[in-house]
N, C-alpha and C positions, 0 to 999 in steps of 0.2 A: 727473695723467697717469700711466698705468701703463707700465712699461717691461719688456720681456722680459729676464730675468736670465741665461738659459741660455748665451748667448755669452760673458758675463763669467765665469760659473762655469767654463765649458770652458777659458777662457784661463788660469785660475788653477790647473788641475790639474797637479800636479808628480809626476814619477817619482823615487823615492828608493830607497835600498838596501833589501834584503829586511828585513822586519820593521818598517819605518817607513813610515807612510802619511799623506798630507795629507788634511784634511777634504775630502770630495767634494761637499758641499752646504752651503748657508747659507739661513737663513730671513729673509724680509723681512716686517715687521709694519707695517701702516698703521692708525692709530687716529685718532679724532676724534669729535666730537659734532655732530649737526645740530640746531639749536635751532628750535623752532616760532615763537619770537618774533623780531620784527625791530624795530630802532630807527632813527629818522630824525633826524639833526641838522639844525638850521636856524639861520641868523644873521640878525639884523635888518639892514635896509638892504642886503640882498643880500650881506652880508659885506664891504662896501666901506668903507674908511677913507680919506678924502681930506684931504690937508694943503694943497691949493692950491699957490700959488707962494710960495717962500721965497727971500729975497734971500741971495745968497752972502756979502754983507757982514755979515749977522747971524750967520754961523757962525764958530766958534772955529777958528783955524788950528793951535792946539797940542793941544787936547784935544777929545774928542767933544762935540757939541752935542745935548743931549736935546731932543726935541720934546714938546709937551704931550701926555700920554697921552690916548687916546680909548677909549671903551667901546662895544662892541656887545653886544646880548643874544643869548645862545645858548640854544636849547631843544632837548632831546633827547626825542622822543616814542617810546615803545615800545608794542607791541601788548599786552604784559602785563609784570608786574614781572620785570625781567631784570638779571642780573649783567653789567655792561658797564664799559668804560673808554674814554677818548678818547686817540687817538694823533695826533700832528702830524707831517707830512712837509714839509720845507722844499723848495719848488719852485724856490728859488734857491740850492740847496746849493753851498757853496764861495764864496759872496759875503759872508759875515759877516766884517767886517774884524777882529774879535777872534779868529776861529777858536775860538769858545766854544760848546760843545754846548748850553748853556742859552739860546742866542740863535739867531735866524733872520736870514738875509741880506736886504738891501734891493736886491740886483741889482748888476751890474757896469756901470760907465760907461767910455767910451772903450776898451772891449774887455777891460781887465784890472784897472781900479781898483775896489776894493770900497767902495761908497758908505756903508755903515753897518751897523746891526744893530737888531734889535728883540726885546723880550721879550713873552711872552703869559702873562697871569695870570688864573686863574679867581677870581672874587670872589663872596661871598654866595650860594653854591649852595643851592637849595631842591629837595628831592626829595619828590615827592608831598605838597607842602604843608608839609613839615617842614624847618627849617634843618639843614644838614649841614656837614661839613667835607671838604675835598679831601685825597686821599692819592695818593701816587705810587709807582710801581714801576719799577726799572731792570732787572729780570730777567724781564719778561714776565708778572708777576703772582704770582711765587713768594713775594716778600716786599714789604711795604708800609711807608712812612713818611709822616708828615704833610708835604704838599707842595702848593703851589697854582700852580706855574709849569709850563706845558707846555714840554718841551724836545725836542730832536731825538732823544733817547735814552730817554725815559721814556713811560709811559702814566699817565693820571690817572683816578681813580674817586672816589666819595664814600663816606663812612662816617658812622655816628652818633657821638654825643658820647662814647661809652664804649669804642669799639673802633677799631682801626686795620686794618680789613678791609672790602672792598667790600660794599655793601648793594644788594640788588635794587631797581631803580627802574622806575617806569612813565612818570613825567614829571619831567624834570630841567630846571630853569631856572637860569641863572647869568650873571653879567656877565663878559665877556671883555675885559680891559684890554689894549690894544695900546700899547706904549711904545717908539717908535723913537728912535734917536740917529744923527746924521750923523758920519761919521769926521772927524778933523781935516782941515781944508781944505788943509793943507800936503801931504797925501797925495793930493790930488785935483786934476784939471785941470777948472776950472769956467769956461772961456772962453765956453761956450755953455750953453743950457738943457739940463739932464739930468733924467731921470725917476726918481723914487723908485719902485722896482719890487719891493716885497715881496710874496710869495705863499706861502701855507701851506695845505695841505689837512688838515682835521681829520676823522678817520675813527673810527667806532665799532668797538671791539674787544669781542667777546663773551668772557666769562670762564668 
C-alpha cells in the first residue's frame, strides 16, 4: 500500500541558524520480485492428526507426557522449478507450556492453563525424485544450516548432499512428523474433558 510522504516530510522541516540547513527531502525505495511460478502445499488426511480420548490417569503429574508421534505426508507442487521455503505460524501462539520457540502450542484449557506443546519435523524429503536434506534459516534466508525442525522463528528449505543452500524444486514430498506432549498434570485442571487444540499454518515462502 502506497502512502503519501509529503505531510511527513513537511512536519520534519526545521528552521536553524544561518548557514545550517536540514535535509528537505528523503527518498523511499520499494523493491521486490514477482515470480511467474506458484507452489501449492498439501497434507494427507486434510492435515488432521487425531489422538482420540486419552485418560488423565495415564498422564504424568510431574513431567510432560509424550504422545506417540504421528506422521502426515506433505507435498509441495510448483508450476516450475522454484526456490522456496516453508514457514510455520502457530495459530495457538502463547499456549506452548515451555515457551520454547522450537515448539507449537496445544491450546489453552480453563482459559489460562497451557495444555502442552508439539514439535514438527520434516523427514526423508524427496525433491523431483532425488533424496535431499532439509536446511533452516533464522534470518529470512540470508544464512542456512542443516535443520529439519519447523519452528516459530525459522524457515525450512531443501538442499543437495554437497551444499547448504536452497535448491529449486518443482515437486517436493516429505513426511511431517507431529510429536505432541502434554504438560505435567499438576499444572492442569482436568475435572472435565478438555480438547487438544494444536493448529499450525504452513506457508510457502519464495526465495
